[in-house]
Phi, psi and omega in degrees: 000135179295144174290145185234145174231124185268130174242109175277145186070025189291351177265353180279182181303299180294315183300324184282338171288322174301312178305313180298317179293321177300313181298320179292326194238004178219176175254016181287144162282143181252123173258117177262124170258121180204146174258003176060065175271188180306324185283349179270345181052043180057224180256016187294317182297316186291317186285345182274344182286145189292334189257015181303135182221103186300343177276350179236355180244128183230131183256132175239125174287098187232131170252109187295348175291348173254149178299141181292133188295151178298331179294317177293316178302316178295322180289327180261004191308310189269326192246012175275118186260323182223152171237123173251107184267094180256337183305133177188156165275135194225001186265117185304312182304318178295322178293328173293321177291325184202095185289340191299317178300329182286321175296318184294314185279314189279331181255298179298321178298322178292318177302316181299320177291327177292320174296320174300318182298326182295337184269355184273146189277331186231034180293126181261335178192144180235115178263122176264118186265109189247193190224156169296339185290349177291344179276343185075194187292141178249121178300157179306130178094350182265129174229114190287131177270170191306321185256019171294162183293155172282152174203056184299130186260354179209163186303323179302311179300317180299323180284331174291320175295322176297323176297318176303312185292326176298319176302311182295321175301317180288327176297319183283316186278320185249001178060033172292133185280080188255137169223152187244131168243143176239136180232168183246214185293118188252135178232166176160187180292145170072030178278144182304135185292357175278347184282164191295316183292309178292332171299315180295321177302311183297309183294319181293317177301328183264004184056036177264165184272134180259136174273124179247124178298130186219178176280184183300328183283346187060030178248330184251120181281153172294154182233153176213160173268124184252140182209140178286146184304321179301324177292320178297315180299315181301317179295324179288317177300322179301325186277345188302324177253011181238346187293155170254136183297133182088002186263161180241146182219128176266132179249105195241132179262206187265137182279133181208142178285155179303320179293315178299323178296313179299316177304317180299312177304310176305317182297316182293321178286331180085039182224159179288144172264120172256124186219163177224130179277127182230137176274089185289320191295321181297322180276331178223084179309141186115339171274094186279146189287320184217137169240152179195144181225160176262124183260015186293330183294317177293321182299318180294330179286343178112014180226136168205149182288155180291148179270073186226044188303318185292314183294316175301315180299311180302314179296322178296315180296312180300316178297319184290320177295327175287336184239066189299343178300334180281353174268358183262000000 
């Protein structure tokens, strides 16, 4: 029997990059759990990757808000070695408008995946894919380490923190081999057009004004750490045979302000940036000005992402402009 790795949300933006990286760098068969929501774009992302192999990729229509069926458990019982639990509701604005879907997918859905994992015979590892937002806003100069306190500032972040705690409880109670990874702002090809980088590409191309998240003075732009999806996937695969059960790992990219990033995008496209600084947080609490994490733990273990934000961004933008269907 071929070794299998389950990727939840494998048809989504982050998930499909994981599928691509697994196909390129391992001999695992990939089992995708996905319910194909708006964020998944059907099977389009999976079929669009250059290394797609129908003999190694298998799709299961699964809504993780429901218990995993006995039929699937039986089919995957013996040869599933890893689960990468990426599926989640992930858009902060949507969580502020209606938290319930986030609670159902990110908390109940995580429980259902952990319960499923307990029933597998040869599981080596369960990765819970979390976010920097569980720490809340980071003052200038502060970089949160893996075991620093939670301070969730919006419903999305709170549900991801809840998922982390469920994972740790299952590791302690049932000895499930769980590890948690946190990443920050992820970009790459085939990203949903509501996200900042494809949104900027669209607006800059159309000479429209871009809204930049700022402080109350409307002088200081918000900042994030940016990293390409393939580098996040590489970090997680690095951990598969190195993680300690019950541990957390920050996968951290390069810090750059939202305004600097928008200017960089405009420079790559070759058009003027039209922008307006807007104090989002005062009008809609939950939009934090700065998030930040410390990536030192992964670096000490022997892994860190390349410092190539401009080149990665350039390649992503050029690819996206050549494949305009992903901007619609």
